[in-house]
C-alpha positions as semicolon CSV with decimal commas, in nm:
position;residue;x (nm);y (nm);z (nm)
1;X;9,976;11,539;9,725
2;X;9,935;11,732;9,403
3;X;9,761;12,058;9,327
4;X;9,475;12,027;9,077
5;X;9,246;12,273;8,907
6;X;8,879;12,174;8,920
7;X;8,639;12,228;8,628
8;X;8,494;12,530;8,809
9;X;8,840;12,691;8,821
10;X;8,900;12,638;9,194
11;X;9,214;12,473;9,326
12;X;9,219;12,148;9,518
13;X;9,446;11,855;9,589
14;X;9,477;11,500;9,467
15;X;9,630;11,230;9,686
16;X;9,888;11,013;9,517
17;X;9,836;10,643;9,578
18;X;10,138;10,474;9,733
19;X;10,064;10,108;9,786
20;X;9,726;10,016;9,928
21;X;9,421;10,209;9,817
22;X;9,282;10,141;10,166
23;X;9,560;10,347;10,321
24;X;9,507;10,638;10,085
25;X;9,135;10,606;10,143
26;X;9,183;10,687;10,509
27;X;9,345;11,017;10,422
28;X;9,072;11,098;10,173
29;X;8,805;11,013;10,430
30;X;8,967;11,244;10,684
31;X;9,007;11,520;10,425
32;X;8,647;11,496;10,305
33;X;8,480;11,462;10,646
34;X;8,283;11,789;10,689
35;X;8,215;11,725;11,055
36;X;8,563;11,792;11,184
37;X;8,772;12,098;11,112
38;X;9,057;12,153;11,120
39;X;9,177;11,798;11,055
40;X;9,529;11,686;10,974
41;X;9,474;11,612;10,607
42;X;9,273;11,925;10,533
43;X;9,520;12,146;10,719
44;X;9,814;11,995;10,532
45;X;9,636;12,053;10,201
46;X;9,544;12,414;10,283
47;X;9,901;12,494;10,384
48;X;10,031;12,325;10,069
49;X;9,796;12,534;9,856
50;X;9,886;12,859;10,031
51;X;9,542;12,896;10,186
52;X;9,690;12,879;10,538
53;X;9,990;13,080;10,652
54;X;10,250;12,926;10,885
55;X;10,081;13,043;11,205
56;X;9,743;12,899;11,097
57;X;9,907;12,574;10,997
58;X;10,101;12,528;11,322
59;X;9,801;12,626;11,533
60;X;9,571;12,383;11,355
61;X;9,812;12,089;11,374
62;X;9,945;12,144;11,725
63;X;9,606;12,213;11,883
64;X;9,546;11,838;11,861
65;X;9,810;11,797;12,133
66;X;9,655;12,051;12,371
67;X;9,414;11,946;12,644
68;X;9,055;11,996;12,532
69;X;8,961;12,193;12,843
70;X;9,250;12,427;12,758
71;X;9,129;12,490;12,404
72;X;9,259;12,179;12,227
73;X;9,072;12,002;11,947
74;X;8,984;11,637;11,893
75;X;8,807;11,445;11,621
76;X;8,741;11,084;11,535
77;X;9,049;11,054;11,315
78;X;9,276;11,125;11,613
79;X;9,215;10,771;11,738
80;X;9,386;10,463;11,607
81;X;9,176;10,263;11,361
82;X;8,975;9,997;11,536
83;X;9,115;9,731;11,304
84;X;9,472;9,842;11,266
85;X;9,712;9,608;11,094
86;X;10,019;9,796;11,209
87;X;10,037;10,150;11,354
88;X;10,329;10,241;11,126
89;X;10,135;10,133;10,817
90;X;9,826;10,319;10,934
91;X;10,031;10,639;10,964
92;X;10,214;10,595;10,634
93;X;9,975;10,793;10,409
94;X;9,978;11,097;10,637
95;X;10,355;11,077;10,684
96;X;10,391;11,084;10,307
97;X;10,144;11,368;10,264
98;X;10,296;11,579;10,542
99;X;10,575;11,441;10,760
100;X;10,517;11,695;11,038
101;X;10,141;11,639;11,061
102;X;10,206;11,264;11,058
103;X;10,444;11,300;11,351
104;X;10,185;11,486;11,556
105;X;9,929;11,215;11,491
106;X;10,188;10,952;11,583
107;X;10,234;11,126;11,917
108;X;9,858;11,114;11,975
109;X;9,873;10,738;11,913
110;X;10,154;10,678;12,161
111;X;10,048;10,466;12,458
112;X;9,993;10,680;12,764
113;X;9,986;11,009;12,574
114;X;9,910;11,302;12,803
115;X;9,762;11,615;12,645
116;X;9,968;11,929;12,694
117;X;9,855;12,189;12,942
118;X;9,859;12,560;12,862
119;X;10,215;12,655;12,965
120;X;10,383;12,360;12,793
121;X;10,169;12,396;12,480
122;X;10,237;12,769;12,455
123;X;10,611;12,704;12,487
124;X;10,605;12,430;12,225
125;X;10,401;12,646;11,989
126;X;10,640;12,939;12,027
127;X;10,954;12,729;11,986
128;X;10,807;12,542;11,689
129;X;10,742;12,871;11,513
130;X;11,101;12,980;11,577
131;X;11,251;12,647;11,465
132;X;11,047;12,661;11,146
133;X;11,207;12,984;11,028
134;X;11,541;12,982;11,213
135;X;11,823;12,741;11,132
136;X;12,110;12,901;11,323
137;X;12,137;12,767;11,683
138;X;12,270;13,094;11,824
139;X;11,986;13,292;11,671
140;X;11,734;13,038;11,798
141;X;11,868;13,061;12,154
142;X;11,870;13,441;12,145
143;X;11,514;13,468;12,014
144;X;11,391;13,206;12,262
145;X;11,537;13,404;12,549
146;X;11,392;13,731;12,419
147;X;11,046;13,571;12,405
148;X;11,078;13,393;12,742
149;X;11,043;13,051;12,581
150;X;11,212;12,806;12,818
151;X;11,308;12,479;12,645
152;X;11,326;12,297;12,979
153;X;10,948;12,335;13,018
154;X;10,895;12,073;12,748
155;X;10,847;11,707;12,832
156;X;11,033;11,451;12,622
157;X;10,716;11,396;12,417
158;X;10,667;11,768;12,347
159;X;11,037;11,807;12,265
160;X;10,997;11,524;12,015
161;X;10,756;11,743;11,817
162;X;11,003;12,033;11,824
163;X;11,278;11,805;11,695
164;X;11,042;11,698;11,416
165;X;11,009;12,061;11,304
166;X;11,385;12,070;11,242
167;X;11,368;11,737;11,063
168;X;11,085;11,850;10,836
169;X;11,272;12,171;10,755
170;X;11,614;11,997;10,730
171;X;11,766;12,241;10,977
172;X;12,066;12,016;11,047
173;X;12,262;12,245;11,280
174;X;11,960;12,335;11,496
175;X;11,854;11,969;11,492
176;X;12,179;11,861;11,655
177;X;12,179;12,157;11,892
178;X;11,835;12,068;12,029
179;X;11,904;11,695;12,049
180;X;12,181;11,773;12,297
181;X;11,942;11,963;12,527
182;X;11,617;11,767;12,541
183;X;11,538;11,429;12,696
184;X;11,484;11,122;12,479
185;X;11,119;11,008;12,471
186;X;11,036;10,645;12,541
187;X;10,923;10,629;12,182
188;X;11,012;10,898;11,932
189;X;10,820;11,003;11,623
190;X;11,104;10,857;11,416
191;X;11,041;10,508;11,554
192;X;10,711;10,511;11,364
193;X;10,866;10,571;11,024
194;X;10,830;10,327;10,737
195;X;11,078;10,275;10,454
196;X;10,878;10,497;10,217
197;X;10,903;10,795;10,452
198;X;11,283;10,796;10,435
199;X;11,271;10,732;10,059
200;X;11,027;11,017;10,003
201;X;11,283;11,263;10,139
202;X;11,586;11,130;9,951
203;X;11,465;11,023;9,606
204;X;11,372;11,231;9,305
205;X;11,063;11,029;9,213
206;X;10,863;11,140;9,517
207;X;10,697;11,480;9,512
208;X;10,556;11,507;9,861
209;X;10,509;11,826;10,062
210;X;10,815;11,792;10,285
211;X;10,841;12,154;10,406
212;X;11,190;12,200;10,261
213;X;11,349;12,245;9,922
214;X;11,377;11,944;9,694
215;X;11,709;11,855;9,540
216;X;12,003;11,613;9,533
217;X;12,156;11,771;9,845
218;X;11,869;11,618;10,042
219;X;12,030;11,274;10,030
220;X;12,334;11,379;10,230
221;X;12,122;11,605;10,454
222;X;11,896;11,312;10,534
223;X;12,197;11,097;10,621
224;X;12,329;11,370;10,851
225;X;11,994;11,398;11,030
226;X;11,969;11,023;11,089
227;X;12,330;11,007;11,204
228;X;12,245;11,254;11,480
229;X;11,927;11,067;11,571
230;X;12,109;10,735;11,595
231;X;12,395;10,877;11,798
232;X;12,155;11,052;12,036
233;X;11,951;10,736;12,099
234;X;11,631;10,861;11,937
235;X;11,591;10,545;11,729
236;X;11,500;10,274;11,976
237;X;11,589;9,906;11,965
238;X;11,460;9,687;11,821
239;X;11,426;9,906;11,513
240;X;11,107;9,841;11,317
241;X;11,164;9,647;10,995
242;X;11,038;9,924;10,763
243;X;11,262;10,188;10,918
244;X;11,557;9,946;10,919
245;X;11,517;9,888;10,545
246;X;11,477;10,259;10,472
247;X;11,794;10,353;10,659
248;X;11,987;10,072;10,491
249;X;11,878;10,193;10,149
250;X;11,975;10,552;10,232
251;X;12,318;10,439;10,350
252;X;12,381;10,273;10,014
253;X;12,246;10,548;9,790
254;X;12,586;10,596;9,631
255;X;12,549;10,468;9,276
256;X;12,203;10,558;9,149
257;X;12,179;10,714;8,803
258;X;12,156;11,089;8,833
259;X;12,268;11,329;9,104
260;X;12,054;11,208;9,398
261;X;12,339;11,024;9,572
262;X;12,595;11,059;9,850
263;X;12,953;11,070;9,730
264;X;13,175;10,781;9,841
265;X;13,428;11,033;9,974
266;X;13,176;11,216;10,191
267;X;13,269;11,214;10,561
268;X;12,896;11,231;10,632
269;X;12,845;10,897;10,459
270;X;13,116;10,738;10,671
271;X;12,967;10,890;10,988
272;X;12,625;10,754;10,891
273;X;12,771;10,407;10,836
274;X;12,941;10,425;11,176
275;X;12,614;10,522;11,346
276;X;12,426;10,239;11,175
277;X;12,689;9,985;11,274
278;X;12,687;10,106;11,634
279;X;12,310;10,045;11,638
280;X;12,339;9,693;11,491
281;X;12,181;9,804;11,164
282;X;12,399;9,594;10,936
283;X;12,349;9,576;10,558
284;X;12,244;9,268;10,368
285;X;12,440;9,113;10,086
286;X;12,237;9,296;9,821
287;X;12,330;9,632;9,972
288;X;12,694;9,532;10,011
289;X;12,701;9,435;9,644
290;X;12,558;9,772;9,543
291;X;12,812;9,959;9,752
292;X;13,118;9,762;9,641
293;X;13,025;9,747;9,271
294;X;13,104;10,118;9,234
295;X;13,358;10,150;9,515
296;X;13,649;10,372;9,408
297;X;13,925;10,202;9,607
298;X;14,019;9,912;9,830
299;X;14,080;10,158;10,113
300;X;13,719;10,281;10,093
301;X;13,593;9,923;10,100
302;X;13,809;9,841;10,401
303;X;13,674;10,145;10,584
304;X;13,321;10,029;10,499
305;X;13,386;9,691;10,659
306;X;13,534;9,865;10,961
307;X;13,192;10,025;11,011
308;X;13,011;9,701;10,928
309;X;13,236;9,417;11,054
310;X;13,185;9,117;10,822
311;X;13,140;8,868;11,107
312;X;12,857;9,083;11,245
313;X;12,709;9,129;10,898
314;X;12,683;8,748;10,879
315;X;12,479;8,737;11,202
316;X;12,264;9,041;11,121
317;X;11,892;9,036;11,054
318;X;11,944;9,123;10,686
319;X;12,192;8,840;10,607
320;X;12,066;8,574;10,365
321;X;12,324;8,330;10,221
322;X;12,100;8,280;9,916
323;X;12,187;8,640;9,818
324;X;12,557;8,557;9,779
325;X;12,533;8,604;9,404
326;X;12,410;8,959;9,462
327;X;12,759;9,042;9,588
328;X;12,994;8,823;9,392
329;X;12,822;8,817;9,053
330;X;12,756;9,190;9,074
331;X;13,125;9,254;9,145
332;X;13,234;9,030;8,858
333;X;12,997;9,205;8,617
334;X;13,070;9,562;8,731
335;X;13,212;9,787;8,460
336;X;13,307;10,047;8,722
337;X;13,598;9,850;8,872
338;X;13,947;9,790;8,744
339;X;14,041;9,422;8,717
340;X;14,290;9,462;9,002
341;X;14,035;9,625;9,233
342;X;13,771;9,367;9,137
343;X;13,996;9,083;9,254
344;X;14,080;9,259;9,580
345;X;13,715;9,334;9,658
346;X;13,610;8,976;9,588
347;X;13,894;8,855;9,810
348;X;13,777;9,092;10,083
349;X;13,426;8,947;10,065
350;X;13,531;8,582;10,046
351;X;13,781;8,603;10,329
352;X;13,574;8,834;10,547
353;X;13,209;8,727;10,541
354;X;13,141;8,379;10,680
355;X;12,846;8,171;10,567
356;X;12,840;8,262;10,198
357;X;12,684;8,011;9,958
358;X;12,893;8,019;9,640
359;X;12,642;7,812;9,447
360;X;12,379;8,085;9,472
361;X;12,341;8,283;9,153
362;X;12,170;8,578;8,993
363;X;11,905;8,543;8,726
364;X;12,024;8,658;8,387
365;X;11,849;8,615;8,052
366;X;12,154;8,624;7,832
367;X;12,061;8,693;7,469
368;X;12,362;8,492;7,358
369;X;12,220;8,185;7,529
370;X;11,910;8,209;7,317
371;X;12,145;8,212;7,019
372;X;12,269;7,874;7,138
373;X;11,918;7,738;7,105
374;X;11,836;7,770;7,473
375;X;11,490;7,894;7,577
376;X;11,452;8,246;7,706
377;X;11,268;8,108;8,008
378;X;11,345;8,017;8,275
379;X;11,611;8,277;8,341
380;X;11,965;8,152;8,360
381;X;12,088;8,129;8,720
382;X;12,457;8,209;8,686
383;X;12,660;8,180;9,004
384;X;12,989;8,358;9,066
385;X;13,205;8,094;8,895
386;X;12,975;8,097;8,592
387;X;13,001;8,476;8,577
388;X;13,381;8,452;8,592
389;X;13,370;8,193;8,312
390;X;13,149;8,422;8,105
391;X;13,417;8,689;8,125
392;X;13,709;8,448;8,108
393;X;13,848;8,584;8,435
394;X;14,082;8,312;8,556
395;X;14,214;8,508;8,855
396;X;13,865;8,559;8,996
397;X;13,772;8,198;8,921
398;X;14,082;8,072;9,103
399;X;13,982;8,271;9,410
400;X;13,633;8,125;9,400
401;X;13,758;7,768;9,362
402;X;14,001;7,818;9,651
403;X;13,705;7,917;9,867
404;X;13,494;7,616;9,775
405;X;13,311;7,696;9,449
406;X;13,204;7,376;9,273
407;X;13,351;7,345;8,924
408;X;13,083;7,098;8,812
409;X;12,778;7,314;8,902
410;X;12,553;7,374;8,603
411;X;12,354;7,679;8,503
412;X;11,981;7,626;8,537
413;X;11,880;7,762;8,199
414;X;12,151;7,642;7,961
415;X;12,257;7,331;8,150
416;X;12,621;7,430;8,102
417;X;12,892;7,416;8,364
418;X;13,163;7,682;8,396
419;X;13,382;7,513;8,134
420;X;13,093;7,499;7,888
421;X;13,005;7,864;7,941
422;X;13,368;7,970;7,895
423;X;13,408;7,768;7,577
424;X;13,082;7,905;7,430
425;X;13,216;8,253;7,495
426;X;13,548;8,177;7,327
427;X;13,759;8,146;7,641
428;X;13,924;7,815;7,551
429;X;14,215;7,840;7,794
430;X;13,973;7,906;8,080
431;X;13,759;7,609;7,973
432;X;14,059;7,374;7,964
433;X;14,176;7,490;8,305
434;X;13,832;7,430;8,457
435;X;13,803;7,090;8,289
436;X;14,137;6,991;8,440
437;X;14,010;7,090;8,783
438;X;13,690;6,895;8,721
439;X;13,890;6,588;8,623
440;X;14,105;6,617;8,935
441;X;13,796;6,653;9,155
442;X;13,643;6,341;8,997
443;X;13,957;6,137;9,058
444;X;13,966;6,245;9,420
């Protein structure tokens, strides 16, 4: 959602298109429908533009949850689309436009939703207003008591919306404080989230209206929020694929260019990893490669595999043996590791994770290979042993051979085996050593 100035000088909004134009079209249709006001999209836009104050915004959004005979509002866009592909996908545009408004609509779409009666709605509305502007738990409790707002009045579903206020505002301390006091709903608003929702709150290339300041600190704050959700049981099993991927990406946001990362030494990163592992949300080989390729020490890597036991990684939903090169080749190529640490990390992977396929490679279009007269296409599929040969790293190559790497495997693009790649790169001793192994394998 972006502010625009129209030719007549008035201010409006433009919806950014993320993915399908059909999805964005639903938000535009809701926003432009003159027959229903206030609607989610229009309310979000008016609050974004400063045309609604906080009270108007919360009233307009939360009135959708109130029983109609008690003054609640309903319109056609409150219902699920008749031809939904997936409820999470249908909600994605609104979640990205306004994560709080999206959560309220998600609650409307929950099977068996019961509209809130006057007392519960009034309590939710009062507590939501407090949570929006108050981050300190002690202050929140004091103000709630002064205003006779009893948290126990809220059902699990109403409490879910209150928790979402803290999430939208990134009020981490109050978030955890309330999670300890309210019941867990059968399905929480967070269960509806897609990968892009988590990304939109922890990456610098999104500019959505998230109700809290934007900045690199958001990455660690987001991890802390999800740690609490996972530990409190608010993310239900089985976790939807989109949310699973989003949390996995957040947990490995440690080596992006720029400041939007979590530091390897952060205790909050380790706590997040522990919560993910406890919920069977194990990383895939691509994510493991990203994490280890910048890992500062063997001790940090060993702690990582304590949180994500390698044997369980190999049986996890994200494990694909064909991605083996995304760990091993990436480690061999990494310029952020010392040679000693590189060997130890590769040993840790080879000895720890069962089911790796050492013949699987990573596509590389080496300019030097074109100098040899090889075509630029198809890309060269260098496996781990080829990558070690490219660098002339005998110690890494010996480890790979000991764990079953084939010395006679040939690169797809150049047609060269490890010995040929090493020799072309000027590593004659490496080439001779590999050729000797090849000869021994042939004799056997």
